[in-house]
C-alpha positions as CSV (number, residue, x, y, z in Angstrom):
1,M,144.7,51.0,81.8
2,T,146.9,51.8,84.8
3,N,146.2,50.4,88.2
4,E,145.3,53.9,89.4
5,Q,142.7,54.3,86.6
6,L,141.4,50.8,87.3
7,I,140.9,51.5,91.0
8,E,139.1,54.8,90.3
9,Q,136.8,53.2,87.7
10,F,136.0,50.4,90.2
11,C,135.2,53.0,93.0
12,D,133.2,55.1,90.6
13,D,131.1,52.1,89.7
14,L,130.6,51.2,93.3
15,W,129.5,54.7,94.2
16,A,127.1,54.9,91.3
17,Q,125.5,51.4,91.9
18,R,125.6,51.2,95.7
19,G,125.9,54.7,96.9
20,L,128.8,53.8,99.2
21,S,130.3,56.5,101.4
22,D,133.6,58.3,100.7
23,N,135.1,56.6,103.8
24,T,134.2,53.2,102.5
25,L,135.6,54.0,99.0
26,S,138.8,55.4,100.6
27,A,139.2,52.1,102.5
28,Y,138.9,50.1,99.3
29,R,141.5,52.3,97.6
30,A,143.8,51.8,100.6
31,D,143.4,48.0,100.6
32,L,144.1,47.7,96.9
33,N,147.2,50.0,97.1
34,H,148.4,48.0,100.1
35,L,148.2,44.8,98.0
36,L,150.2,46.5,95.2
37,R,152.9,47.6,97.6
38,S,153.1,44.1,99.0
39,V,153.4,42.2,95.6
40,G,155.4,44.9,93.8
41,I,154.2,48.4,92.9
42,N,154.9,47.8,89.2
43,S,152.6,44.7,89.2
44,N,149.3,44.8,87.4
45,L,146.3,44.2,89.7
46,L,144.6,42.1,87.0
47,D,147.7,39.8,86.7
48,I,147.7,38.8,90.4
49,G,146.3,35.2,90.5
50,S,144.9,33.1,93.2
51,D,148.4,32.0,94.5
52,G,149.5,35.6,94.8
53,L,146.4,36.6,96.7
54,Q,146.8,33.6,99.0
55,C,150.4,34.5,99.8
56,Y,149.3,38.2,100.4
57,M,146.6,37.2,102.9
58,A,148.9,34.8,104.7
59,K,151.6,37.6,104.9
60,R,149.0,39.9,106.5
61,L,148.3,37.4,109.3
62,E,152.1,36.8,109.7
63,Q,152.7,40.5,110.2
64,G,150.1,40.5,113.0
65,L,147.6,42.7,111.3
66,A,144.2,42.6,112.9
67,K,141.9,39.9,111.7
68,S,139.1,42.4,111.4
69,S,141.1,44.6,108.9
70,T,142.1,41.4,107.0
71,A,138.5,40.4,106.8
72,R,137.6,43.9,105.4
73,C,140.5,43.6,103.0
74,L,139.1,40.3,101.8
75,T,135.8,42.0,101.1
76,T,137.6,44.6,99.1
77,L,139.4,42.0,97.0
78,K,136.3,39.9,96.4
79,R,134.4,43.0,95.2
80,F,137.2,44.2,93.0
81,Y,138.0,40.9,91.3
82,G,134.2,40.2,91.1
83,Y,133.9,43.5,89.3
84,A,136.8,42.7,87.0
85,T,135.2,39.4,86.1
86,V,131.9,40.9,85.3
87,K,133.5,43.6,83.2
88,K,135.4,40.7,81.4
89,L,138.8,42.2,82.4
90,I,139.7,38.8,83.6
91,T,138.3,35.4,82.9
92,I,138.6,33.7,86.3
93,D,137.9,35.3,89.7
94,P,141.1,34.6,91.8
95,T,139.3,35.2,95.1
96,V,136.9,32.3,94.8
97,N,138.9,30.0,97.1
98,L,140.2,32.7,99.5
99,G,139.1,31.8,103.1
100,R,137.8,34.4,105.5
101,P,139.7,34.7,108.8
102,K,137.7,33.6,111.8
103,L,136.8,36.6,113.9
104,E,136.2,36.6,117.6
105,K,132.8,38.0,118.5
106,K,133.7,41.1,120.4
107,L,131.0,42.7,122.5
108,P,130.9,46.5,122.0
109,D,131.9,48.6,125.0
110,T,128.9,50.4,126.4
111,L,128.0,52.7,129.3
112,T,125.5,52.2,132.1
113,E,122.4,54.4,132.3
114,Q,124.1,56.2,135.3
115,D,127.2,56.8,133.1
116,I,125.0,58.3,130.4
117,D,123.3,60.6,132.9
118,A,126.6,61.9,134.0
119,L,127.9,62.4,130.4
120,L,124.7,64.2,129.4
121,D,124.9,66.5,132.4
122,A,128.6,67.4,131.8
123,P,128.2,70.4,129.3
124,Q,127.4,73.8,130.7
125,L,124.3,75.2,129.0
126,D,125.2,78.9,129.4
127,D,128.1,78.5,126.9
128,P,127.1,78.4,123.2
129,I,129.6,75.7,122.2
130,Q,128.7,73.5,125.2
131,L,125.0,74.0,124.5
132,R,125.6,72.8,121.0
133,D,127.5,69.8,122.3
134,S,124.7,69.1,124.8
135,A,122.1,69.0,122.0
136,M,124.4,66.7,120.0
137,L,124.9,64.3,122.9
138,E,121.2,64.2,123.7
139,L,120.3,63.5,120.1
140,L,123.0,60.9,119.7
141,Y,121.8,58.9,122.7
142,A,118.1,59.4,121.9
143,T,118.4,58.2,118.3
144,G,121.4,55.9,118.0
145,L,122.8,57.9,115.0
146,R,126.2,57.2,113.7
147,V,128.6,60.1,114.4
148,S,128.9,60.8,110.7
149,E,125.1,61.0,110.4
150,L,125.0,63.5,113.3
151,T,127.7,65.8,112.1
152,G,126.3,65.9,108.6
153,L,122.7,66.5,109.7
154,Q,120.9,69.3,107.8
155,L,118.1,71.5,109.1
156,E,115.6,70.0,106.7
157,Q,116.1,66.6,108.3
158,L,114.8,67.8,111.6
159,G,111.1,67.3,112.2
160,L,110.7,69.1,115.5
161,H,106.9,69.3,115.3
162,Q,106.7,65.6,114.7
163,G,109.5,64.8,117.1
164,V,111.5,62.8,114.5
165,V,114.7,63.1,112.6
166,R,115.1,61.9,109.0
167,V,118.5,60.1,108.7
168,I,120.4,59.5,105.6
169,G,122.5,56.4,106.4
170,K,124.9,54.1,104.6
171,G,124.2,53.7,100.9
172,G,121.9,56.7,100.9
173,K,119.2,54.8,102.7
174,E,116.7,56.9,104.7
175,R,115.0,56.2,108.0
176,L,112.8,58.1,110.4
177,V,113.9,58.0,114.0
178,P,112.0,59.5,117.0
179,M,114.1,61.8,119.0
180,G,112.2,61.9,122.3
181,E,111.2,64.9,124.4
182,E,114.5,65.6,126.1
183,A,116.5,65.7,122.9
184,Q,113.8,67.7,121.2
185,S,113.7,70.3,124.0
186,R,117.5,70.6,124.1
187,I,117.7,71.1,120.3
188,E,115.1,73.8,120.4
189,L,117.0,75.6,123.1
190,Y,120.2,75.3,121.1
191,L,118.6,76.5,117.9
192,R,117.1,79.5,119.7
193,E,120.1,80.6,121.8
194,A,123.4,79.2,120.4
195,R,123.4,78.3,116.7
196,G,123.2,81.9,115.4
197,L,126.1,82.9,117.6
198,L,128.2,80.0,116.2
199,L,127.4,80.9,112.6
200,G,128.0,84.7,113.1
201,L,127.4,86.3,109.8
202,G,127.9,83.0,107.9
203,R,125.1,80.8,106.6
204,S,124.9,77.0,106.6
205,D,122.2,74.3,106.6
206,V,124.2,72.1,108.9
207,V,122.4,71.7,112.2
208,F,125.5,71.6,114.4
209,P,128.2,73.9,112.8
210,S,131.8,74.2,114.2
211,Q,133.2,77.4,115.7
212,R,134.1,78.4,112.1
213,G,130.5,78.0,110.9
214,T,131.3,74.9,108.8
215,Q,130.4,71.3,109.2
216,M,132.1,69.7,112.1
217,T,134.4,66.7,111.5
218,R,133.7,63.4,113.1
219,Q,137.1,63.6,114.8
220,T,136.3,66.9,116.4
221,F,133.1,65.6,117.9
222,W,134.9,62.5,119.1
223,Y,137.4,64.7,121.0
224,R,134.4,66.6,122.5
225,I,132.9,63.3,123.7
226,K,136.1,62.3,125.3
227,H,136.4,65.7,127.0
228,Y,132.9,65.4,128.6
229,A,133.6,61.8,129.6
230,Q,136.6,63.1,131.5
231,V,134.5,65.9,133.1
232,A,131.9,63.3,134.1
233,G,134.5,61.0,135.7
234,I,134.0,58.2,133.2
235,S,137.1,56.1,132.9
236,K,135.7,53.3,130.7
237,P,137.2,52.9,127.2
238,L,135.1,54.9,124.7
239,S,134.7,54.7,121.0
240,P,132.9,57.0,118.5
241,H,130.0,54.6,118.6
242,T,129.7,54.4,122.4
243,L,126.4,56.3,122.6
244,R,125.1,54.3,119.7
245,H,125.9,51.1,121.5
246,A,124.3,52.5,124.7
247,F,121.2,53.5,122.8
248,A,120.7,49.9,121.5
249,T,121.7,48.1,124.7
250,H,119.4,50.2,126.9
251,L,116.5,49.8,124.6
252,L,116.8,46.0,124.7
253,N,117.3,46.1,128.5
254,H,114.0,47.9,128.7
255,G,112.2,45.3,126.5
256,A,112.4,46.7,123.0
257,D,111.9,44.3,120.1
258,L,115.2,43.4,118.3
259,R,113.7,44.2,114.9
260,V,112.6,47.7,116.1
261,V,116.2,48.4,117.2
262,Q,117.4,47.1,113.8
263,L,115.2,49.7,112.1
264,L,116.2,52.5,114.4
265,L,120.0,51.8,113.9
266,G,119.6,51.4,110.1
267,H,121.1,47.9,110.0
268,S,120.3,46.1,106.8
269,D,121.0,42.7,108.4
270,L,119.4,41.6,111.7
271,S,122.5,39.6,112.6
272,T,124.4,42.9,112.9
273,T,121.9,44.0,115.6
274,Q,121.9,40.7,117.5
275,I,125.3,41.5,119.1
276,Y,123.4,43.9,121.4
277,T,121.3,41.0,122.8
278,H,124.6,39.5,124.0
279,V,125.5,42.8,125.6
280,A,122.1,43.1,127.4
281,Q,122.3,39.4,128.5
282,A,125.8,39.9,129.9
283,R,124.7,43.0,131.8
284,L,121.7,41.0,133.3
285,Q,124.1,38.2,134.4
286,E,126.4,40.8,136.0
287,L,123.5,42.4,137.9
288,H,122.3,38.9,139.0
289,H,125.7,38.0,140.3
290,L,126.1,41.3,142.2
291,H,122.6,41.5,143.8
292,H,121.2,38.0,144.1
293,P,121.8,36.3,147.5
294,R,123.0,33.1,145.7
295,G,124.5,34.9,142.7
C-alpha cells in the first residue's frame, strides 16, 4: 500500500467513525505529507520509528514553526500511528513517548459591547447584499456560531417561530441555540426583502447565498467582517472567531453560567470554554483600574 493510499484510508476511517470535517481531514493530510517531505518523500510512513519522529518534531521547533501547529501535528501523528497499531499495520506505536510542546495560554481577542454595536450598525439595510450581511452579523453575535456553521446554514435549520437555530457542529453534533429578537427580526427582514434578489432565478436551501446564488465561503464572509469593521472605525485585530469570542465573553460578563455558554458554543470539553472566564476577568480588572479611585 502506498503512503497516499494509507493516508486516504486513515482519513476515510476517521470520517466514518468520528464525522470529522473536511477541513480537519485536510489538515491531517497536510501534516502527514509534511512529515514525508521532511524525512524523505520515498520513505514509508509505517517505517518511521520513534527516533525519526523525535527528530522531526525537534526540527519543527528549530525551524521556528508555531508551537500550536506543532501541537496539532502531534495530534495527527498520534491518531495516525494509533490507527496503524489498531489495524496491526505496525506492532509498536512510535508516538508513545513523544512529548507535547508547552503552549502559552493565549486569551482570544474580543470586542467591547460598544465595538459590537458599531459593527452591527455598519451595513446599510437598503442594499440587498448589506442586508444579508447585517442578518449574518446579527445571527453570529446572537448565537456564537462558528463562521463555517453560519455560511453552511440551511433554511430547515431556522426555527423562526420558536426563535432558535439548529446548528450542526463539529463531528455532526447538533445543538439548539436561541437567536434573540434582534437577530430574528433582521433575518425575517432579509428573507422577505433581499434573499430572493440574491438568488435571482436560481434555487438554493442555503440561508445566506453569495451574489452568485451559491453557498458563501468562509473566506468571503471574513472579508465582509473586516470591511464592516473598517467602516465602523474598529482598529483592533480581528479573527474569523471574533464575534464568537465576543458572544461568549459578553454572556459571562452579564452573569451567564459557564456550562450554559459551553452548550451554546458546542464545546465538548468545559476546559475549552474556561478561557473566556479569563477574558471576562481581565476586562473587569481593566475597568476597575480605569474607574476606581484607588485602581
